[in-house]
C-alpha positions as CSV (number, residue, x, y, z in Angstrom):
1,M,-2.1,44.8,4.2
2,S,-1.9,43.6,0.6
3,S,-4.6,41.3,-0.7
4,P,-3.7,37.6,-0.9
5,A,-3.3,36.0,-4.3
6,L,-6.4,33.9,-3.9
7,A,-9.0,35.3,-1.5
8,L,-12.8,35.7,-1.3
9,P,-14.9,38.7,-0.2
10,I,-17.2,38.2,2.8
11,A,-20.3,37.7,0.7
12,S,-18.6,34.8,-1.1
13,V,-17.4,33.3,2.2
14,E,-21.0,33.5,3.5
15,R,-22.2,31.6,0.5
16,E,-19.5,29.0,0.5
17,T,-19.5,28.2,4.2
18,G,-23.0,28.8,5.3
19,L,-21.8,31.1,8.0
20,S,-23.4,34.6,8.2
21,K,-21.4,37.8,7.7
22,D,-22.3,38.7,11.3
23,T,-21.0,35.4,12.6
24,L,-17.7,35.9,10.7
25,R,-17.3,39.4,12.2
26,V,-18.1,38.3,15.7
27,W,-15.6,35.4,15.5
28,E,-12.9,37.7,14.2
29,R,-13.4,40.1,17.2
30,R,-13.8,37.4,19.8
31,Y,-11.5,34.6,18.8
32,G,-9.1,36.3,16.4
33,F,-10.2,33.9,13.6
34,P,-10.8,34.3,10.7
35,M,-8.3,37.1,10.1
36,P,-9.1,38.5,6.7
37,A,-6.9,40.9,4.8
38,R,-8.2,44.1,3.4
39,D,-8.5,45.4,-0.2
40,P,-7.7,49.0,-1.1
41,K,-11.2,50.0,-0.2
42,G,-10.9,48.4,3.3
43,E,-13.2,45.4,2.4
44,R,-12.5,42.1,4.0
45,L,-10.7,39.4,1.8
46,Y,-10.5,35.9,3.2
47,P,-7.5,33.7,2.1
48,L,-8.4,30.3,0.7
49,A,-6.8,28.4,3.6
50,Q,-9.0,30.3,6.1
51,V,-12.2,29.6,4.0
52,Q,-11.3,25.9,3.9
53,R,-10.9,25.9,7.7
54,L,-14.3,27.7,8.1
55,V,-16.0,25.1,5.9
56,Q,-14.5,22.4,8.2
57,I,-15.6,24.2,11.4
58,K,-19.2,24.6,10.0
59,R,-19.2,20.9,9.1
60,L,-18.2,20.0,12.7
61,M,-20.8,22.4,14.1
62,D,-23.4,20.6,12.1
63,R,-22.3,17.4,13.9
64,G,-22.9,19.0,17.3
65,H,-19.6,20.5,18.2
66,R,-19.7,24.0,19.8
67,P,-18.1,26.8,17.8
68,G,-16.4,28.3,20.9
69,K,-14.4,25.1,21.3
70,L,-13.7,24.5,17.6
71,L,-12.3,28.0,17.1
72,L,-9.7,27.4,19.8
73,L,-8.4,24.2,18.2
74,D,-5.4,24.0,16.0
75,E,-5.4,22.5,12.5
76,A,-4.3,19.0,13.7
77,A,-7.0,18.9,16.4
78,L,-9.7,19.9,13.9
79,D,-8.5,17.2,11.4
80,A,-8.7,14.6,14.2
81,L,-12.3,15.6,14.9
82,D,-13.1,15.6,11.3
83,A,-11.4,12.3,10.5
84,P,-14.6,10.2,10.7
85,L,-16.0,12.2,7.8
86,A,-13.0,11.5,5.5
87,S,-14.9,8.9,3.5
88,E,-17.8,11.2,3.0
89,H,-16.1,13.5,0.5
90,P,-18.2,13.6,-2.7
91,E,-16.9,11.5,-5.6
92,T,-16.8,12.9,-9.1
93,S,-19.6,11.8,-11.4
94,T,-19.5,11.6,-15.2
95,Q,-22.0,14.4,-15.2
96,Q,-19.7,16.6,-13.2
97,L,-16.8,15.9,-15.5
98,D,-19.1,16.6,-18.5
99,A,-19.8,20.0,-17.0
100,W,-16.1,20.7,-16.7
101,M,-15.5,19.6,-20.3
102,H,-18.2,21.9,-21.5
103,L,-16.3,24.8,-19.9
104,V,-13.1,23.7,-21.7
105,E,-14.9,23.4,-25.0
106,S,-16.7,26.8,-24.7
107,H,-13.6,28.6,-23.4
108,D,-15.5,29.8,-20.4
109,H,-12.6,30.5,-18.1
110,E,-14.4,32.8,-15.7
111,A,-16.9,30.0,-14.9
112,M,-14.0,27.5,-14.7
113,Q,-12.2,29.8,-12.2
114,A,-15.3,30.0,-10.0
115,L,-15.8,26.3,-10.2
116,F,-12.2,25.6,-9.4
117,R,-12.3,27.7,-6.3
118,R,-15.6,26.2,-5.1
119,E,-14.5,22.6,-5.5
120,L,-11.1,23.3,-4.0
121,I,-12.8,24.8,-0.9
122,R,-15.4,22.0,-0.8
123,R,-13.0,19.1,-1.2
124,G,-9.6,20.3,0.0
125,M,-6.5,20.1,-2.2
126,R,-5.9,16.4,-2.0
127,R,-9.4,15.3,-3.0
128,F,-9.8,18.1,-5.5
129,V,-6.7,17.0,-7.4
130,Q,-7.6,13.3,-7.2
131,D,-11.3,13.6,-7.9
132,I,-11.5,16.5,-10.3
133,V,-8.2,17.6,-11.9
134,G,-6.6,14.2,-12.6
135,P,-9.7,12.8,-14.3
136,L,-10.3,16.0,-16.1
137,I,-6.8,16.1,-17.6
138,A,-7.3,12.5,-18.8
139,R,-10.6,13.6,-20.4
140,V,-9.0,16.6,-22.1
141,G,-6.2,14.4,-23.4
142,E,-8.6,11.9,-24.8
143,A,-10.7,14.6,-26.5
144,W,-7.6,16.1,-28.1
145,A,-6.5,12.6,-29.3
146,R,-9.9,12.1,-30.9
147,N,-9.9,15.5,-32.5
148,Q,-12.9,16.5,-30.4
149,I,-11.0,19.6,-29.3
150,G,-8.2,21.5,-30.9
151,V,-4.6,22.0,-29.8
152,F,-5.3,25.6,-28.8
153,E,-8.2,24.5,-26.5
154,E,-5.9,21.9,-24.8
155,H,-3.2,24.6,-24.4
156,L,-5.7,27.2,-23.1
157,F,-7.0,24.7,-20.6
158,S,-3.5,23.8,-19.3
159,Q,-2.4,27.4,-19.1
160,H,-5.5,28.4,-17.2
161,M,-5.3,25.5,-14.8
162,E,-1.6,26.3,-14.1
163,K,-2.6,29.9,-13.4
164,L,-5.2,28.8,-10.9
165,F,-2.8,26.4,-9.1
166,R,-0.2,29.1,-8.8
167,E,-2.7,31.4,-7.2
168,A,-3.8,28.7,-4.8
169,L,-0.2,27.9,-3.9
170,A,0.7,31.5,-3.3
171,G,-1.7,31.5,-0.4
172,I,-0.1,28.4,1.3
173,A,2.8,28.9,3.7
174,L,5.7,26.5,3.2
175,A,6.6,24.3,6.1
176,E,10.3,23.2,6.7
177,G,9.2,19.6,6.6
178,R,10.7,16.5,5.2
179,P,11.4,15.0,2.8
180,R,12.9,17.9,0.8
181,V,11.7,17.1,-2.8
182,L,13.1,18.6,-5.9
183,L,10.5,19.0,-8.7
184,T,11.4,19.3,-12.3
185,T,11.1,17.7,-15.8
186,L,13.7,16.3,-18.1
187,S,14.9,18.2,-21.2
188,G,12.1,18.2,-23.8
189,E,9.3,17.9,-21.4
190,E,7.5,21.3,-21.5
191,H,4.3,20.4,-19.6
192,T,4.3,21.9,-16.1
193,L,0.7,21.3,-14.9
194,G,1.7,17.9,-13.5
195,L,4.5,19.6,-11.5
196,L,2.1,22.2,-10.1
197,M,-0.3,19.5,-9.0
198,V,2.4,17.5,-7.3
199,E,3.7,20.7,-5.6
200,A,0.3,21.5,-4.3
201,L,-0.3,18.0,-2.9
202,L,3.2,17.8,-1.3
203,T,2.9,21.3,0.2
204,V,-0.3,20.5,2.1
205,E,1.4,17.3,3.4
206,D,4.2,19.5,5.0
207,V,6.8,18.4,2.4
208,Y,9.3,21.1,1.4
209,P,9.4,21.5,-2.4
210,V,12.5,22.7,-4.2
211,L,11.3,24.0,-7.6
212,L,13.5,24.0,-10.7
213,G,10.8,24.3,-13.3
214,P,10.7,22.3,-16.5
215,Q,13.3,21.0,-18.9
216,T,16.3,20.6,-16.7
217,P,19.3,18.6,-18.1
218,V,20.3,15.6,-16.0
219,S,23.6,17.1,-15.0
220,E,21.9,20.2,-13.7
221,I,19.4,18.1,-11.7
222,V,22.2,16.4,-10.0
223,R,24.0,19.6,-9.2
224,A,20.8,21.1,-7.8
225,A,20.0,18.0,-5.8
226,I,23.4,18.0,-4.1
227,A,23.5,21.7,-3.5
228,K,20.0,21.9,-2.0
229,Q,20.5,18.6,-0.1
230,V,17.2,17.2,-1.2
231,D,16.0,13.8,-0.2
232,V,14.0,13.0,-3.3
233,V,14.0,14.1,-7.0
234,C,10.5,14.0,-8.4
235,L,10.0,14.1,-12.2
236,S,6.8,14.6,-14.1
237,F,6.1,13.0,-17.5
238,S,3.2,13.9,-19.7
239,S,1.6,11.4,-22.1
240,V,3.3,12.9,-25.1
241,Y,6.8,12.5,-23.8
242,S,8.9,9.7,-25.4
243,T,8.9,6.6,-23.3
244,S,12.4,5.6,-24.4
245,L,13.7,9.1,-23.6
246,A,12.1,8.9,-20.2
247,V,13.7,5.5,-19.4
248,Q,17.1,6.6,-20.5
249,G,16.9,9.9,-18.6
250,L,15.8,8.1,-15.4
251,A,18.6,5.6,-15.8
252,D,21.2,8.3,-16.3
253,L,19.9,10.2,-13.3
254,R,19.9,7.2,-11.1
255,Q,23.5,6.5,-12.0
256,A,24.6,10.1,-11.3
257,L,22.7,10.7,-8.1
258,P,23.8,9.5,-4.6
259,A,22.1,6.2,-3.7
260,S,20.6,7.9,-0.7
261,T,18.6,10.3,-3.0
262,A,15.3,8.7,-4.0
263,I,13.9,9.2,-7.5
264,W,10.1,9.4,-8.0
265,A,8.7,9.4,-11.6
266,G,5.1,10.3,-12.0
267,G,2.4,11.4,-14.5
268,Y,0.6,9.8,-17.4
269,G,3.9,9.4,-19.3
270,V,5.2,6.7,-16.9
271,K,2.2,4.4,-17.6
272,G,3.9,3.4,-20.8
273,I,7.1,2.3,-19.1
274,R,6.6,-1.5,-18.8
275,K,10.0,-2.5,-17.5
276,P,11.0,-1.1,-14.1
277,V,14.0,1.3,-14.0
278,E,16.2,0.1,-11.1
279,G,16.3,2.5,-8.2
280,V,13.3,4.6,-9.5
281,D,9.9,4.6,-7.9
282,M,7.1,4.8,-10.5
283,I,4.0,6.9,-9.4
284,P,1.5,6.6,-12.3
285,E,-1.5,7.7,-10.1
286,M,-1.8,10.6,-7.6
287,A,-2.9,8.2,-4.9
288,D,0.5,6.4,-5.3
289,L,2.3,9.6,-4.3
290,F,0.9,9.5,-0.8
291,E,1.8,5.9,-0.4
292,R,5.4,6.6,-1.5
293,L,5.5,9.6,0.9
294,A,4.3,7.4,3.8
295,H,7.0,4.8,3.0
296,W,9.7,7.4,2.9
297,R,8.7,8.8,6.2
298,Q,8.5,5.3,7.8
299,A,12.0,4.6,6.6
300,H,13.4,8.0,7.8
301,P,11.6,8.8,11.1
302,A,14.5,10.6,12.7
303,E,14.8,12.9,9.7
304,E,11.4,14.5,10.0
305,K,10.9,17.8,11.7
């Protein structure tokens, strides 16, 4: 079996979850979970999704639940048991963001990769993006604007974060859920980190993403949306993208797409759009994405799978 794109050896899983190596091996034999892959030397490698589930199981064990029962539950049942703890996820302090910024400024990508994986496991994708990645991108942008970091440092940070998100997404199986959301940017918008963040958040919410990549002309977005029968076209705008071009592109897209196809526009770039674009939902914050998704699903209950 080939190694997953983002997986941890058993020693790292022991450290991250608080579960001993012996316990992990016994559960594997007795319950069929976790089910690690193997590297070329035959050593166990645990996919990120399994490690996150193990963290959740350990948390529930600490609350008094028996492991034999927990290991027989599916993901939905575990989430239901874990729901009371949703408000207990750690917030991000200024000190924590300062630590991340130090890694950006010192180009310590190995340490950033280790911290990325640890916080993703600890918080889950949704809280990780909202608590860490979103605020961190804002901090990096502000530091660049104030000449506290150079262009190459901002680019290195973006490229490295994109690489880590792609690795994380490679380990997540797509669900044929609804809505079907086309993800892209307009011509001239080269930044793709925002797209990857949205893709990650939607994927864990059982949305089916249709990926076009960046810089797609309006006419091609329309062709793809119709051909792939998407429910929503979601566009990402960075802070450096022209507000006037964003408004014009969204207006052109709204006019060309069927009325039944929703348009969501997100990212820091939409914060500068003061006047609403008719028929376009603005999503300036990551939290707004989940609200918009909930509204769509309430309006289309028969179309969900």
